[in-house]
N, C-alpha and C positions, 0 to 999 in steps of 0.2 A: 504493500500500500504506500509506504513512504517513497519508494522509487517511482511508483506509478503516478502519483500526484506531482512529482517533480518533472517527469517526462511528458505529462499531458500538457500540450500547448507549447512545448519547448521551442518549436520551430515558428513561433508566432510572427506573423506578417512577412516572413521571408519570401522573396529575396529583399523586400524592403527592410531597412535597418534604421529604426527610429530611436533606439536607446542612445542618449547623448554621450554616454561614457564608455560604451563597449569598444569603440574605436581606439581608445587610449591603449588597449591591449591587443585587440584583434588586428586592426589595420597597421598598428605599430609593428606587430610581429611580422606581418606580410612585407612591410617596408624593409625590415631588417633582413628578411629572406632575400629580397631583391638586391639589397646592397651587400649581401654576404658579410654581414657585420654583426657583432654581438653588442654593440653600443646602442642602447635605445635612444640616447640623446634626449631623454625625458625622465625626470625624477620627481615629479610631483606625486607619483606613486612608485613604490619599489618595483623591481623587475622580475621577480621569480615567476609570477603567473605569465608574464609576457614570454619568458624563456620556455615555459612549458608549452605554450601555443606554438612558438617558433619550432620546437622539436617535432611537434605533432604535424604541423603544416609541411615540414620537410619530409617526414615519413609518408605523408599522403600525396606527395608530389605536387603540392601547390606551387604556383608561380606568381611573381609580381604582375600587376596588370599590364605593364609595358611588354612583358614577355609571354603573355597568355593570349593565344590566338582565339580562344573561346570566351574571352572576358565578357563580351557583351551578349552572349547567347546561351551560356550554360544555365540550366535550371536545377542541376543536381544539388542535393543537400550536402554532398561531400566534395563539391567543387566550388571555387570562388564564383560569384560573390557570396552566395548563400552559405557555403561551407565555412567561410571565415567566421561567421557568427555562430553557426550551428555547432561546430566543433567546440568553440568556447563555451557555449551554453551546456553542451553535454558534460563538459568538465565540471561545471557548477552543479548540475543535476546529480552526477555520480558522486562527487565529493560531498554534496549535501546529504545524500543517502549514506555515505560512509561515516559522516558525522553522527547520524542517528545510530549506526551500529557501534561506533566508538563510545557514545554516551551510554548505550546499553551495557557495554562491557565494564565501563568505569563504575556505573551505578551498581551493577551486580557484584563487582569485586569489592567495592567500598562499603556499600550499605545493605547488600543482600539481593537475591534474585528478583523479588517483586519490584523493588525500587528500580532495578535496571530495566525490567520489561516496561514498566509504566513510563520511565523517562524516555525510552525509545518511542513509545506511542505518542507521548506529548510532543516531542520534537518532530516526529514524523509528520504530524498534522499541524504544527505551528505555522500559522499563515505567514508571519514575517519571514520565516526561514524558507518556506516553500516558494513564496513569491520571488525572493532574491535568487533562488536556485534556477530560475528561468533566464538569468542574465549572464552574459559572458564578461563578468567583472570579477574583481579580486576578493569581494566580501565573503562569499561562502568558502572558497579555498582557504582564506586566512583563518576563518572561524574553525574549520576542520583541524588545522595544525594547532591552533590555540587550545582546543579541547583536549587534544592528545598531550600537549605540554602540561596543562593543569592536571590531567589524569596522572601523569608521571609524578607531579608534585604531591598529589594525594598518596601515591605509592610510597613516598618517603616516610610517611607516618607509620607505615607497616614495616618497611624494610629500607632504612636509610643507608644503602650501599651506593657504590659509585655508579652503577648502571642507571637507576632512576634519576640521579642527579644529571648525568650526561644526556639522558633522553629529554628531561624537562628543559634543559638548556638548548640542546640542538633543535628540538621541535619548536621551541619558543623563538629561536633565532630565525628559523625558516618562516614562521608565521609573521614575524616582523618584516622579513624580506618580501612578504606578500602584501602586507598592509601595515603601515608604520605604527598605528595605534595598538597593534597587538603586542608591542614592546612592553606593555604593562604585565605580560606574563611573568615578569620578574617578581612581582609582588607576591603571588601565591608561592612561588619558589622560595623566596626568602622567609615567608611565614612558615612554610613546611620545615625549612632548615632550622629555624629557631625553635619550633615546637618539638622537633625530633631531638634536638640537642638538649632541650630542657627536660627531657623525660626523666623522672626520678629514679628509674631503674635501667641502667645501661643494658642489662641482659634482655630487657623487653624490646630493645631496639634491634635485636638480632645479633648482638655482639657477645662474645665470650670474654672472659677475663684475659687480657693480653699479657699478664704477668705469669710466667711459668712458675710452677711450684718450687719454692726454695729461693726465689728472688724477691724477697720482701713481702710475699703474699702472706696474709694473715689467715688463720683458721676462721671458718665461718662462725658467726656469732651463735650463742647458745640457741637462739630461736631458729637457727638454720635458714635465715632469710637472705643470705648473700654474702658479699665480700666484706672483709674487715674494713675498718675505717681508712687505714693508710692505703691499702690496695684499691679501695674504691676511689680515693682521691686520684691516685696515679692512673687508674683506668679512665676516669673522667677527663684528665688532662690529655691522655693519648687520644681518646675519642673526640675531644674538642678540637685538637689539632687536625685530626683526620677529617672531621666534618667541614672545617674551614677549607681544607685542601679540596674536598669534594665540591664545595660551593664555588670555589675559584675555577675548578675544572668545568663546572656547569656553565659559568659565565663565559669561559673561553670557548666552549662548544657553541654557545649562543652567538658569539661574535663570528665564528667560522660559518655557522649556518646562515647568518645574515649576509655575509660577504659572498658566500656561494651563490646566493640568489641575486644580489645587487653588487657585483664586484666593482662597478664603475663609481661607487662611492669613494674608492681610493684612486681609481685610474683617472677619473676626471673630476677632482674634488670641487673645482670652481663652479662647474655646471651643476653638480649635485647640490651644493649648498645654495646656489641661486634658486633652483627649483624648490628645494625643501623650504626655504624661507618664504617663497611665494605661497606654498601650500599652508604654512603656519599662519601667514598673514590673512589668507582667505577665511580661516577659522574664526578670526576676530570680528567678522562682519556677517550679518545675515544676507542670504541670497535674495536677489531681486524677485519679489513675489512671495517671500517667506511669511508665514503667519507671525504677527507681532505678539507672541506670547512668551512668557518666561521659559527658559530651556527646560527647567525641571518639569513643568506642566507638559511640554511637548514630548518628553521621554515617557512620562506617565501615560499620556493618552495613546502613544504609539504602542507601548507594551500592553495596554488594555485592549487595543484593537488587534495587535499582532499575535498575542497569546490567548486572548479572551479573559474576561474579568474573573472567571472562576479559577482558571489556571494561575493567573497572577496572584490572586488571594491565597491559593494553596501554596504558592512559593513562599509567601510571607509566613504562613503557618509552618511550613517545613523548616524555614530558617530558625524560627523560635523554638520549635521542638528539638531540632538537631543541636541548637546551642545548649540546650539543657541535657540532652542525652549523650551527645558525642561532640563536645565543644571544640576539640582540636580539628576534627574533620570539617565541622561547620565553618571554622575560621578560615581554613585553606580554601574550601569551596566558595565561600563568599568573598574572598579577598579580591579576586579579579573584578567581579561585577561592581563592588563598592569602589575600588580604586579607579576603575574605568569611568564610572558615572561621575565621581568627584572631579576627575580631570575634564571630561567632556562638558560638564555643566559650566565650566569657565568660558566656553566658547559661545558665540552668538549663532554661528552657522549650524543649521540642523537639516538633516534628511532622515527619513525613516530608517535607512540602512545603518545609520550611526548606532541604533539600538540593537542591531543584529548580534554583535559579539556577546552580549549578556544573555541572549535567549536560551542557549543550551543549558547554562547553569541555573537559570530560573526553572527550566523544565525538570532538571534533576532535583532541585529543591521542592518543586511541586510534587514530584513522585514520592520523595521522602515524606512530604507532608501527608499524602494520602495514606501511606503505609503506617506511619507513626500515629496518625489520628485514629485509624481503624484499630490499631493495636491497643491504644489507650482506652478507646471506647469498649473494646472487647473485654478488657480487664475489669471495667466497671459494670457493664451490662450483660456480660456473658460472651463466650467465644463465638457463639453462633451469629452474633450481631456484626462482628468484625468484617467477614467477607462481603456481606450485603452492603455495609457502609462503604467499604473500599471501592466496590464496583460502582456504586451510586456516585461517589465523588469523582471517580475517573471518567465516567460517562458525562457528568456535568461539565468537567473541564474540557472535554473534547468537542462538545456540541458547537460552540461559537466558532472556534478556529476551523473546524471541518466545513461548516457552512461557508465561511469566507473563502476557503480554498476552492470549494466547488464553484462558487460564483466567479472567482478570479480566473480559474483555469478555463472555464467555459467562455468567459468574456474575451480572453486574449486570442481565442481561435476565430473570432469574428472579424470581419474586415474593418480595418481602421478607417476613421473619417478621412485621413489623408490619402488613402488608397482610392476611396470613392471619389474624392475631389480630383485626383490625378486622372482617373478614367474620364470624368466629365470634361476636364480641361483638354485632354488629347482629342476628344470627340467634338468639341465645340469652339475652341480657340484657334483662329487661323495660324498656320505655322510662321507667317511673317509678322505677326502682331507682337509688339514688344510688351513683355510681362514683367512686372515687379512682384516679387514674392518674398514674404517674410520667412525667417527660420521657423521650423516646425510646421511647414506646409507640405508642398508636394516635392520638395527636394530633401532626400534623406541623407544618411551618412556614408553612402557608397561613393567611392571616387568616380570622377567623370568617365574614366575608361569603361565603366560598367554600364554606361548608357541608360541611366534611369530616366523615367518619364520627364522629369524637369529639364533634362538636357536635350530632349526632343523638341522643345519649344525654345523660343528666343527669350531667355529669362535672365534677370539680374536679381541678386540677393539684395533685399532692401532692409535697412536697419532704421527703425523709427527713432532711435536715439540720435541719428544724424540730422534730423530735420531742424531747421533754423527757428529759433524762438521768435525772430522778427516776423516771419511769414511761414507758419507750419504748413500752409496749404500749397506752397510753391511746387512741391514734388508732383502734385496732380496736374500741373500745367505744362509738363514737359513732354517727353516722347512716349510715355507709357500709355498703352491702350487698356491694359488690365492690371488690377492690383489683387493679389491673393493674400489674405491676412489670416492669422492664427490667434485664437484666444490665449494660447500659451505665451504670446507676446502682449497683446492688447490688454489682457486682464491683469497684468502685473502692475500697471501704472495707475496710481490713485493718489489723491491729495495734492498738495502743493508740489511735491517732488516730481509728480508725473503730469503736471499741467501741460507742458509742451507736447508730449506724446498724446495726451487725451484730446488736445485741440486738433491734432492731425487726424485722428480717427473720426472726430466730429465733422471735419471738412470732407473726409471720404464719404461719410453717410450723406452729406448734403449734395456734394458735387458728383459722386459716383452713382452708378445704377447697380444694385445688387442683382446679379444674374443667377447665382447659385449659392447655396449654403448647406453645410453638412455638420450636424451636431451629434454628440455621443449619447444624448438622452433618448428617451422613447420617441419614436417617429422623427428622429433627427433634431430634437429640441436641444438648445444649449444647456450646459450645466455649469454651476459655479466653478471657478478655477481653483485648483489645488496644485501646489508645487510637485507633489508626487505623481501627478498625471503625466509629467514629462517622461515617465518610465512606463509603468502600467498602473491602473487605479489601485488605491489602497483603502480609501475611505468611501463610505456610502455606496458600496458595490451594487446594491439592489437598484440604484437609480440609473445605471448605465445599460445601454443597449449594445454599445460597442466601444472600444477604446479610441483615444485620440482627442484632439482639440476641436473646438468649433471653427470650421473653415468657412470663410466668406470670400466670394469671388465677385469683384466689382468691375464693370465696364466703365471706361473713362472717355468722355467726349461724345459728341453727337453721332460720329460715324461708327461707333462701336456696336 
């Protein structure tokens, strides 16, 4: 089921490619293939996912557009242009499913079989995770590696040997080399290290007395409870030094993992730091069209929608019960979500995907909440009550996200408004007519070599931000016979800051003639703009008949 809902609709809209971020990885990898280079020349995101795509494209025999004789005619999902996005999306779908399996194993091993099974069920149907598993972006792959890293940190509490230290560090470094904010994997690693080191009984950590008999070891105390005082102190000193070495080895493994995936951090440091600073600066400002709400509220609303209110509430219950029953494991499990949210709440920029890294851990906490609540109730009301309560809580937690997943996956298989608009434009606009079109209309993210519909007309990309304040209507009196607008542009401008842009759209309504429009609502009606619609819908899914913005096509001048 978890794999099925991630594969359902994964080819959405292909060969059209509307996701504004997929090209940072997919087309970048194809460019590198054409240049026969490993330098992405782009570091606002790290490079590991791009390298993975590059290797897969090479194995599949992909070619850069300039070398591909079938660039404009191929319709195969395993050939460019469709294959460039399809292969990337398959990676996300499969790694999303692998994350579900990994969470099941971690939950089973750390808290018991029922916790593992329920955690897998919860993440398997978590809408926020299923939705992003449809995109050829780095979010789901980074979350997969992050979950494995935190799982290794949890293993330190059971067996603080070198192996889990190295795994936690290496996997965390690879996660960071997929998405920078995964670097907070170090918080649960350090927590696990400190908790393992502070265990009151070294033998419980899987160690034996390192002092051979006759070398200062004292006889056991009369109670038979362990090492003598001097031997215990020496053992702790040795174990402390060893654990510090293990932590240093883990951090070294993390650095190696990161550099394996993003080596040009060191090879082109000036370019890397310039891009990295740009990315950090963007986090300080909200995106154009972003809802003006406090960051904490945005994260809360997103998790409420992406997991469902029942699952989110159960995660809080699970954290409270685990903190009482198994505080050390609860501390390590909660360390990343808490550290991550505290860090991200300092930024103004927000997209739903920013909440994705905490989703698996909340699913695991929710699963623990179900099991512990059922167990606690069983002790009070009788053992027969526990299974029924556990099943009821699990079903309640799954209802909302399952409904959202079904609505979303069905929705993305329907024709986008931009596809409908492009079909109308090709059928009705003369080939010699000059057309101004906004971004997020009938020109998608494919390079020109793939001959998308927008390139079959005489089009120019029009940016409303370039209109002059002195005369916003001037652009309508030039050479253009048609204007094609998108609500993903026009709906972003409001208030004093968007006055110039709003005046242009008002001029277009007065001086242009609306000849066609295509909306995402029922029977083509417009819907209120939400920033997440730039990808696929996340909010109010029941209102959508199809994905996409509201597209309006205007004829300009009496001869049109």
